[in-house]
N, C-alpha and C positions, 0 to 999 in steps of 0.2 A: 503494500500500500504506500501511497504517497504521504509525505509529511505535510500537514496543513501549514500554510505560510501565515505568520502573524501580521496583523495590520499595523501600519504606521499610525502616528498620532493624527488627530483631526486637523492639525495645522496644515495649510497649503505648503507643500515642499517647494524648494527652489534649488536650482543648480544641477549638478551631475546626478543622473539616475542610471540604473542598469535595467535594460529591457531583456527579458527572457522569453524566447518563443522559438518557433520552428519556421525557418525560412521556407519560401515557396519550394515545393518538392523539385520543380524544374531547375532551381538554382543549386541544388545539391544532389543531383543525379538520382532523385527518387527516394533518398534517405529521409528519415524523420528525426534527425539529430537536433537536439535543443541547442540554441546559440545564445550567447550573452553579448549584447552590444551596449556600448556607452552612448548616452545621449544627454541632452540638457533640457531641463524643464524651465519654461519662461517664468518671469517674475510674477505673473498672474497665477501660476500653478496649473495652467491648462495646456498650453502648446508644447509639443515635444519636437526638438530639433537636434540633429537631422531626423527627419521622419524615418522610422524603420521601413525596410523594404517590404515587398509583397509577402504575405504569409504571417505578418506580425500583428494583424488585427486580432484583438483579444489576448495579446501577450501580457505577461505580468510586468509591471514597472516597480522596481525595488529601490530602496535606499541602500546606503553603504553597509548597513547592518543586516540586510536580507529581509527587511520588513516590506510588506506589500503597500506601495503608495497608491496603487490603483491599476486599472486595466487600460490598455492602449486601444484607442478607437481611431480607425482610419477616416480621414476626411477626403471625400471624393474630389478629384481634379475637375475644375470647370474649364470649359472650352475657351472662354474669354472673360475679360473684366478684371476688376481689382481682386487680388488674392486668387488668381486663376490656378496657381499651383496647388496641388493637393497637400496633405500634411497629416499630422497625427495629433490627437488630443488625449488628455488623461481623464478617465472616469475615476473620480477620487475614491479613496478608501472608505470615506463616509457613505458613499452610495453602495459599495460592496457590503459594508456593515449593515446598512438598512435592509438590503436584500436577504442577508443571512438571518437577521432578526425576524423578518416576515416568515421565514422557513423554520423558525424555532431553533436556529443553530448559533452557538456562540463562536466568535472568532478565536483563533489560536493566539497565544501570547508568547513573548520571548523573542529569540533570534533564530531563524531557521538556517540562514546562510545560503550562499550561491549554489552549492552542490545540491542541497535539498530542493531549491527552486527548480533547478534543471531536471531533477528526478521527477518532479510533480507535473511537468509539462507533457501534454499529449497533443499529437497532431490531429486536427479535424479537417477533413477535406469536404468541401461543398461541390457537388456536381450539378451543373445546370443542363437540362436537356431541352 
């Protein structure tokens, strides 16, 4: 079984984060290996830069202690106009905590670490027909 990741504090994080996810299978010859990439969280605690590549939507965003800051959400790329480039945003730990509470589940506490986070990642493939 996977080790639950503890949630970070309610405060909006800033600065360097670690994103744990599985890159697009085409980018790694069909393998499902978890990757850790460094990124930065904007001062508002929402935007992630550089945006993780394809396959990282739903990835875990961690602080340096391995606590879950939130979930990575991909922003679609627009064809034209201001902010046409796509990007990524953080769904904060408070939202994850609220979802867990609705399900009657308490979040983990402590520090899980990077290895535990990588071990907890599974690849989900969406197929459109």
